[in-house]
C-alpha positions in Angstrom: 2.2 41.1 -85.8 5.1 39.0 -84.8 7.3 41.4 -86.8 7.1 44.1 -84.1 10.3 45.3 -82.5 8.5 45.3 -79.1 7.1 42.5 -77.0 4.2 44.2 -75.3 2.1 47.1 -76.7 1.7 49.5 -73.8 1.9 52.7 -75.8 3.5 54.1 -78.9 6.6 55.4 -77.2 9.6 53.4 -78.4 7.8 52.1 -81.5 9.4 52.3 -84.8 7.7 53.6 -88.0 7.7 50.0 -89.2 5.9 48.9 -86.1 3.1 51.4 -86.6 2.8 50.5 -90.3 2.6 46.8 -89.4 -0.2 47.5 -86.9 -2.2 49.6 -89.5 -1.7 47.0 -92.2 -2.8 44.2 -89.9 -5.8 46.2 -88.8 -6.8 46.6 -92.5 -6.7 42.9 -93.0 -8.9 42.3 -89.9 -11.3 44.9 -91.1 -12.2 42.6 -93.9 -13.4 40.0 -91.3 -16.3 42.3 -90.5 -17.9 41.5 -93.9 -17.8 37.7 -93.2 -20.8 35.8 -92.0 -18.8 34.4 -89.1 -16.8 37.3 -87.6 -14.3 35.3 -85.7 -10.7 34.4 -86.7 -8.3 32.1 -84.9 -5.5 34.6 -84.7 -5.3 34.7 -80.9 -6.6 31.2 -80.1 -5.0 29.9 -76.9 -3.9 33.4 -76.0 -5.1 35.5 -73.0 -5.4 39.2 -73.5 -5.4 41.3 -70.3 -7.0 44.7 -70.6 -6.2 47.2 -67.8 -8.5 50.1 -67.4 -7.6 53.1 -65.2 -10.9 54.9 -65.8 -14.5 53.5 -65.8 -15.8 53.3 -69.4 -18.3 50.7 -70.3 -18.0 51.3 -74.1 -14.2 51.1 -74.1 -14.0 48.0 -71.9 -16.7 46.3 -73.9 -15.1 47.2 -77.3 -11.7 45.8 -76.2 -13.3 42.7 -74.8 -15.4 42.1 -78.0 -12.3 42.7 -80.2 -10.3 40.1 -78.3 -13.2 37.6 -78.5 -13.6 38.1 -82.2 -9.9 37.2 -82.6 -10.7 34.0 -80.5 -8.7 35.2 -77.5 -9.6 34.7 -73.9 -10.0 38.2 -72.4 -9.4 39.4 -68.9 -10.6 42.9 -67.9 -9.0 44.6 -64.9 -10.3 47.8 -63.5 -7.8 49.7 -61.3 -10.7 50.9 -59.1 -11.5 47.4 -58.0 -8.0 45.8 -58.1 -5.3 45.3 -55.4 -3.6 48.5 -56.8 -6.1 50.4 -54.7 -4.7 48.6 -51.6 -1.1 49.5 -52.5 0.0 46.6 -54.7 2.1 47.9 -57.6 1.0 47.4 -61.2 4.1 45.2 -61.8 3.1 43.0 -58.8 -0.4 42.6 -60.2 0.9 41.8 -63.7 3.4 39.2 -62.4 0.7 37.5 -60.3 -1.6 37.3 -63.3 1.2 36.0 -65.5 1.9 33.2 -63.0 -1.7 32.0 -63.4 
């Protein structure tokens, strides 16, 4: 998905039609992985994916974490309810701190 016109996927606002089509075609390719005996691919090896959750949802958190791991990514799940955001730190501050790590 290096052909996207955006650097970070935070929502669909600002995405082009080509961006959305690229995401869907890439998803179709990865769907084929589900039929393999080993369901992991090295696509995101040496990459950390941070998932930020504003609402508690075990199924959503788990599905995003599992997807990242199947793509060989290191995953980091952040729940707003237990983060420094609750103490007044901005989301930008939290992201910059995590990026520095």
